[in-house]
C-alpha positions in Angstrom: -54.5 -58.1 178.4 -57.6 -57.2 179.3 -57.1 -53.6 182.0 -58.9 -55.4 184.4 -56.7 -58.8 184.8 -53.1 -56.1 184.7 -52.2 -55.9 188.2 -53.1 -52.9 190.7 -49.0 -51.6 191.1 -49.2 -48.5 188.7 -45.3 -49.5 187.9 -46.1 -53.1 186.9 -49.2 -52.1 184.3 -47.0 -49.5 182.9 -43.8 -52.2 182.7 -46.8 -54.6 180.4 -48.7 -52.3 179.0 -45.5 -50.9 177.5 -44.7 -54.3 176.7 -47.5 -55.0 175.1 -47.5 -52.7 173.0 -43.6 -52.7 171.9 -44.6 -56.8 171.1 -47.6 -55.5 169.1 -47.4 -55.8 165.4 -48.4 -52.6 164.0 -51.0 -51.6 162.6 -50.6 -49.2 159.1 -54.3 -48.6 159.7 -54.5 -47.3 163.7 -53.3 -43.3 163.1 -51.5 -43.2 166.9 -49.2 -45.5 165.8 -45.7 -43.8 164.9 -43.8 -45.5 162.0 -41.0 -47.6 163.5 -37.7 -45.3 163.2 -38.9 -41.3 162.9 -38.3 -38.7 165.1 -42.5 -39.0 165.8 -41.6 -42.3 167.1 -39.0 -40.9 169.6 -41.1 -38.0 170.5 -44.0 -40.4 171.3 -40.9 -42.6 174.0 -39.9 -39.2 175.1 -43.3 -38.6 176.2 -43.7 -42.6 177.4 -40.3 -41.6 180.2 -41.7 -38.3 181.0 -45.1 -37.5 181.0 -45.0 -38.0 184.8 -43.1 -35.1 185.1 -42.8 -32.5 182.6 -45.9 -30.0 180.6 -45.8 -27.4 178.6 -47.2 -24.5 178.2 -47.5 -22.9 174.1 -48.4 -19.3 175.2 -45.5 -19.2 178.3 -43.0 -20.7 175.2 -41.8 -22.8 178.7 -41.5 -26.4 179.7 -42.5 -27.0 183.7 -41.3 -30.3 185.5 -41.8 -31.6 188.3 -40.3 -30.8 191.2 -42.4 -33.0 193.9 -44.4 -30.1 195.3 -44.2 -27.7 192.6 -44.0 -27.4 189.0 -41.2 -24.7 187.8 -40.0 -23.2 185.5 -37.3 -25.2 183.2 -34.8 -22.0 182.6 -32.0 -24.2 180.7 -31.6 -27.3 177.7 -32.1 -29.9 179.7 -35.2 -31.0 178.4 -33.6 -30.4 175.0 -31.1 -32.7 176.5 -33.1 -35.9 177.4 -35.0 -36.1 174.1 -31.2 -36.1 172.0 -30.8 -39.0 174.9 -33.6 -41.0 173.7 -32.9 -39.8 170.0 -29.5 -41.2 170.5 -30.5 -44.1 171.8 -33.2 -45.1 168.3 -30.3 -44.3 165.9 -28.0 -46.6 167.6 -31.2 -49.3 168.1 -32.9 -48.6 163.5 -28.9 -47.8 162.6 -29.9 -44.5 161.6 -27.6 -41.0 162.0 -30.4 -38.6 161.5 -32.0 -39.6 164.4 -28.9 -37.6 166.0 -29.0 -34.6 164.5 -28.9 -31.6 165.9 -32.5 -30.9 164.2 -34.1 -34.0 164.4 -33.6 -33.8 168.7 -35.5 -30.1 167.5 -38.1 -31.8 165.5 -38.6 -34.2 168.6 -39.1 -31.6 171.9 -41.2 -29.5 168.9 -43.9 -32.7 168.6 -43.4 -34.1 171.9 -45.0 -30.4 172.7 -48.2 -31.0 171.1 -48.7 -34.6 173.4 -51.9 -33.9 175.3 -49.8 -35.9 177.7 -47.5 -32.5 178.0 -49.5 -29.8 176.6 -51.1 -27.1 178.8 -52.5 -24.2 178.5 -51.6 -21.0 181.3 -55.0 -21.4 182.8 -54.8 -24.8 184.5 -51.6 -23.1 187.2 -53.1 -21.6 190.2 -56.6 -22.3 189.0 -57.3 -23.1 193.0 -55.8 -21.0 195.0 -56.7 -23.5 198.0 -54.1 -25.8 197.4 -51.3 -24.2 196.9 -50.4 -25.5 193.1 -49.3 -28.7 194.4 -51.8 -31.3 194.6 -51.2 -32.9 198.1 -51.7 -29.2 199.7 -48.2 -29.2 200.8 -45.6 -26.2 200.4 
C-alpha cells in the first residue's frame, strides 16, 4: 500500500506497516530483512516496539528512557528484561531454545543498540538550552 493511502492515525499506520512487513514474502537478497528465527529478527522486533521510548549512547554505555517529559538514564537491567521477554516469544514461536539463552539475549540487546532508531551521540542531548531537553518545552 503506498504511503498516500495509509491513514493519518499514526497507531493504525504503524500497525498496517507492520502487518505488511510480516505478510510480505521474505526476499533473500534484501539486506534489511532479518532471517526468521534469528537474534537479528528479535532485535528488529525489540526496536519496532521500543524505538519511541529508548535511546542508547555508546560513549556513555547507557540506555535512556523517555518518561513523557525527560530522557532519563536507565540504571537497572530493565532494557535487558524487555529484550528477554521478546526473545522468549520468538523462542516459543520458532521452537528454538537457543533464543531463550542469556547469551542470545545479550547479543540481541547489543544488536538493538546499533539500530539507528536507538543509537545517539552525546552531542544531541541538551543541544538546545531553550528547550530544556523536552520537545514540548515543559519542565
